[in-house]
N, C-alpha and C positions, 0 to 999 in steps of 0.2 A: 541503815548501816553507818558504822562510824569507823574512823581510822584508829589505829592503835593508840596514837597520842591522845586523840580526843576522849577515848574510853578509859585512858590511864593504863591499859594494859601494856603498852609498849613503851611507856616513860620510865625513866630511871626512878628507883625508889630511894628513900631515906636520904643518906648523906650525899649519894650520887646525884640525886634529883636536886638537891640544893646547890651542888657544885655547879651542875649545868646551868641553873637559873642564874647564879652569880655571874658565871662566865658570860652568858649571852646578854645579861644586863649591862655588864661592862662594856661589851661590843657595841650594844645599842647606844649607850652614853657617848662612846667615841664617835659613832656615826652621826648622832645629833650634833657633836662639837664640830665635825667635819662639814656639815651642812651649813652651820652658822659661819665658820670660818670661810667657806666658799662664798658665802654672801659678802663678808667683809673684803675678801679678795677682789671681788666684783666692784664694790662700792669704792674701793681705793685705787681702782684701775691698775691692779697689780698683776692680773692674770697673764699678760703677755711679756713679763720681764724675764722669764726663763724661756729661751727659744730652742731648747733641745729637750729631749726626754730620755732619761736613763733610768729604767724602772728598777734595776738591780743595783747599780753602783751609785745612784744619785743620793746617798745618805748625807754627804757633807757638803757645806757651802764652800765658796772660795775661801781659803785660809790664809793667804798673803796678799800684799798690796798688788803684786804682779797678777795673781789669779784674778783678783776683783777687776783690774783693768782689762784683762783678756775677756772676762765675762761681759763688761760694759761695752767693749768694742764689738762683740757679737750682737748685742742688743741695738747698737747704733746702725747695724746694717738692715734693720727691719723698719717697716712703715710707721710703727707707733712712735719711735724716736724721731724719724725724719719728718712727720707731719704733725705730732702732737707735742712731744717732749724735747725737740731739738734745743740744745744748750743746757740741758739739765746737768747738775753736777754728780760726781761719783756717789756722795752722800745721799742724795735724793734718789738716785738708782738704787742704792743698798736699802732704802726705806721700802720701795715697792717690792723689791726682790725678797724681802723678808717675809712678807705675807704669802706669796706664791710658794716659796720654799717651804714654809711651815705647813702650808696646805698639802704639799706633795709628801712631805715627810709623815704628816699624820695619816695619809692614806696607806703608806707602807707599814706603819705601826698597827693600824687596823687589820690589815692583811695578815700580819704575824699574830696578833692577839686573838684572831679567829682561827687561822690554819694550825698553829702548833698545838693550842689545847684541844682542837678537834681530833687531830691524829693521836694525841696521847690519851685522850678519853676513849677512843676506840680501842687502842691497844691494851689499855687496862681495864676494858669492858665496863666502864662507868657510863657509856652512852649505848643504848639499845640500837641495833642495826636498823630497826624501823625508822629511827630518826635520821639516818644517814642521808637518804635521798634529798630531804628538804635542806639539810645543812650543806651538802655538796652544791645544790642549787644556789645556795646563798653565797658560797665562796666563789662559784663561777659568775654570779651577778657582780660581786666585788671586783673580780679581775676584769670583767667587761666595763665596769665603771671607770677604771684607770685607763683603759683604752679609749673609752668615750671622752674622758677628760683631755687627753692629748689630741683627739680628733677635733674637739671644740677649739682648743688653742691654735692648732694649725690653721683654722679658718681665719684667725687674726693676723697671721704672719704673712698675709699677701698684700695686695694693693690697698684694701680698706682696713685700717688699723682698729678693728673691732671684731669680736667673735660673732659667728653666726647666731642669730637668736633661736634659730631652730635647734642647733646643736646644744646651746646653752639650756634650753628648755628640756631636751632629751637627757642632758646630764643631771638636771635637778629632778626630773621625773624618775630616772634610775636610782638616784640616791634615796629618794622618798619610798620607792618600792622596797629597796634593801631594808630600810628603817622599818616599814610596815611589816615585812616578813619576819624580821627579828622579833618585833613586839608581839605579833600573833602568836608565834612559837613560845614566847614567854608566857603569854596568857594561857596557852594550852597546858603549860607545865605547872603553873600556880594554882590552876583550878583543881579542887579536891576531886580525886578520882571517883567516878561513878555518880557524882552529884548530878540530879536532875531536877532543877527547880520548876515550879508551875509555869506553863508557857505564858509568855507575855502577850497581851492583846495584839491582834494582828495589825491595828493602826499604829501602835507604838513600834512594832517591828519594821513596817513599811517606811515609817517616817524616819527611823534611825538609819535604815539602808540607804534612804534617799539622801539624808544629810551626808553620810559618808561619801556617796557618789558626787555630791555638789563640792565638797571640800577637795576631793581629788581633782575635780575639774579646775577649782579655783587655783590649786598649787601649779597646775599646768599654765593657766593664763598668767599667773604671777611670773612664771618663767619667761613669757613673752614680754610682759611689762618691764622686766628686768633687762632682757636682751635688746629691746627697742628704746631703752632709756624713757619709757613712756611716763614714769613718775615725775619727769621734770617738765612735761608738756603743759599740764594744767595742775596749778598747785592751790587752787582754791576749792572750797567745799561748803555746802553741798552742790553747788553749781559748778560748771566747768566752762571758764572763761565768760561767766555771766549767764550761761544758759544752762538748762538741765541736760539737753542733748547737745554735744559740742558741735560748732559750725562745720568743722571738717569731718563729720561722722561717716560719710559715705562718698568722699571725693574721688576715690580710686576706681578705676575700671579695670577689670570686671569687679563687681561688687564684693565677691568673696575675698579679694585681696585686702579690703579694709580690716577684716577680722584676723588677718595673718601678718599685715605689714604696716598698718596705719596705727601709729602710736596713740592718737585721740580716741580711735575706735576701741583699741585693746584696753585703754585705761577705763573707758566707759563700761565695757563689758565686765571688767574687773570689779567695778563698783557694783553694778547691777547684780552679779553673782554673789557678791558680799551681802547685799541686802536680801537676796533670796536665802542665803545660809542663816542670817538673822531671824527671818520669819520662821524658817523651817525648825530652827533651834527652839524658838519660842513655843511652836506647835508641839514639838517633842516634849518639852517640859510640861506643858499643859495636859497633853494626853496621858503622861506618866503619873499624873497625880491621882488617877482614879483607883489605884491600889492594885494589889496582885503581883508587884514587882519585888524582887529581892532588894535588900538594904544596899548591897553592892552596887546594883543597877541604878537605884535611885540616886545614890551618891555620884555615880559616874555621869549620869545625865546632868546633874546639877553642875559638876565640874566642867563638863563640856560646854553647857550654855554660858558659864561664867568666862571661860577661856575664848569663846567665840566673840564676846562683846569686848573683852580685853584686846583681842586681836584687831577688831574693827577700829577701836579707839587708838591703837598704835598705827594703823594704816592711815587714819586721818591726820594724826600728828606728823607722821613722816611726810605726807603730802604738804601740809601747811608750813612745815619748817624746811621744805625743798630737799628732802632725802639726805638728812645728815647721816654719817656712818653709824653712829650709835643707834639712832631710831630705826634705821633700815635693817641692821643686824637684829635688833629686838624683834622686829616685824617678821623677819624670817624664822628666828627662833620660835615666835608665837604660832607660826603657821605649822611647825612641826609638833608643837604641843597640842594644838587643836587636832591634828591628825592622830596623835597618839591617843587622846581622850575619845575621839570618834571610833577609833579602832577598839578600844576597851569596850565602849558601849555596844558596838556591833557584835563583838565576841560574846558578850553576855546575852544579847538578843538571840544570836544564832544558836547558843546552846539551849536557851529557854524555849526555843521553837522546834527543837529536834526531838523526834520520837525515840523512846528508849530502844536500845539495840535488842533484837530478838535472839533467842538462844544463848 
C-alpha cells in the first residue's frame, strides 16, 4: 500500500506541482541557512545577547542610541556579562547581538514563508488535501522549534552563563528533523508518478538505511560536542592528547555520565562514529557497483560518499585549527548536506524496494 503522495495520485499536477516544489525548496534552503546561522551564533558566543523573547513584535532591533543602551543594560544584569564579558563596550555588544537577532528574524521569515503560501495554496486548490496533514505537522514542528530555541536560551540566563547542552542538542535535532521532512516531501513530489524501478539489492538497501541512521546519530552527538565545547578539549588528530583513547575517557561515575557530560568521551565517540560512517559509505559504494540500480541512485550514492569524506576533512581541519568560526560553520553546513544526500539515497532505495500498489 502507498500513500497518495508516494503513488502520485494525491500530488499536485502540472504547474501546481512545480509551484509546490519551488515553494518547499525555498523553505528548505531557508532552513538550511538557519541551521548554519545557528552554528555561527553558537561559535561567536552570541546566543545569550538577547535576554527576552518577543515572537510577534521582535522584528526590529534597537533603533536609537537610547534603545541600544537600554538593551545593553538588560544584558548586563545576566551572568554572561557579569562572569565573562564584564567591561565589554557597546559596539562589542552590538556585534554579538547582530548574530542572534539575525537568527531570530530568519526564524520568523521561515515561518511566514511556509505558512502564507500554505494557506494560499489550499485556498486556491493548488495543494491536494492529502498533503495537508504532513505540511501541518511541519508548521507545528517549526512553531515548536521557536519555543525550543527560547527554552534553550533561558538555560543560559541563570547562574551558569552557557546554555544546556541537552537543550542545544534538542534544538539542533528538531531543526534537522524539519529539514529532513521538507526534503523527503520534495523528493516525493519530484519523483515521476507511478515510476517503479527494479528493486535494489537487499544489501544495498540495508547499508543505505544503516548509513542514514549513523548520520542521524552523529548529528545528535555533534550537538553534544558543540554544547560541551568538546571540540576545544583535544585539538590533535588522529590521536587525542597523544593517545588513541583519551586519558579522561571514563573518569566520571557512574560510567554512563561520561557519554553525556564528559567532553573528552563525547569527542572520542564523535570521532568513532565518523569512522563508522566512512566505512559504511565505502561499503555502500562498493555494493552499489554490482549493477541493477538506476542512474539517479548511483549518482546519489557517489555524491553521498564524496560529501561524507569532505565532511570528515572539514571536521579534522576544524579540530586542528581550534574551531575557527568559518570552519565550524562549514562543518555544520557539511553535516546538513550529508544528511540531505543520505535522505535522497534512502528515498530512492525505499521506492526501489516497495511492491507495486494492488488494485
